[in-house]
N, C-alpha and C positions, 0 to 999 in steps of 0.2 A: 093227522097230528104229526109234526115233524119229529124226527128221531132226536131224542134228548139224551143220548149216550154221552157221558162225561169222557174226556180225553183219556183218563186212566182206566176206563172200563172197555171191554170188548163185548161184541154181540156173540151169541152162541155159535155162529158160523164163522167166527173171526178169531185170530190169534194175533199177537203183537209181532210183526216181522223183525223188529230190532232185537227181540229176545230169542226168537225161534228160527230165524233165517228168512231170507227172501223167498226161497223155495224150500218147502219142507215135506218130506214123505214119511209116513209112519205105517209100517206093516203092509205095504202095498203088495198085493198078489193078483196076478192076471192069468186066467186060464182061457184057452180057446176050445170050448166044448169039453170032450172026454180026454183030450190029448194031455200030454204032460204039461205042467204049468210053464208059462213063458217067464213069469216073474214070481218069486217066492219070498215073502216077508222082507221086502226092500225098505230100509229106513235110512234117511239122511237128512242133513240140513245144510243149505248153502248160505253162508253169512253174506250180508250186504257187501258189495265191492269186490267179491271173490270172482275169479276166473276159473271155470271148471271144464274138464275134458271128460267126456264119456267114451271109454274105449272098451273094446272087447272083440272076440271072434265073431264071425258070421253066425247069426242065429242065437246070439247070447241074450237078446232082450233089449238092446239099446233103443231101437226105433219104437218098440212097444212101450218102454218107459216114457219116452218122449211124447208118444201119442196119449198116454194116461195123463201126464202133466199138462197137455194141451187141452184136455177135456174131450179127446176124440175116441177114447176107448173106455168101456166100463171096467171097473176094477174093484177089488175089495181093499180096505184100508183107507187111509186118509192122505190127501195131497192138498197143500195150501200154497198159494202164490201171493206174496205181499199180504199175508194175513188172511186171504179169503180162500175158503175151501172150494175145491173144484167141483165136488159132487155133494149132494145132500142138503143143499141150500137153494132157496128160491132166487136169491140175488148174488150170493157169493160166487157162484160159478161164472156168471157174467163178469163180475168185477175182476176175478182172477184172470179170465181170458183177455180182458182188456189190458192187463199189466204184462202180457207176454206176447211173443211173436213165434210162429212155428212155420217153417218152410220145409216140407219133406224133400228127399232127394229127387224123386220122380213125381211130377204133378200130373194128374189125369183129369182132364176136363171133358164133360160130355159134349158131343157134337150134335 
């Protein structure tokens, strides 16, 4: 049966990007094993049409945050792209990843 969600409704794995931002993070935390956390309680919203710079010193968590947004690193908290949650949804993660691009500084391809 087709999804009959009305335009003013959202599914449980979605938010409205116009109201909450195109990229939204809420209480995102990332740990690597027992080491000190790389990210602690990161919360932000990027409004549609914004230009954003992510700046910080080496080891401050910039790449880790981008990997979480791209769905490449497990994390605690919620991240949504264009209203679709990155994790915790059967289809939302796929829809979110289709809405963004991620190119790391160094690409390693298996030979």
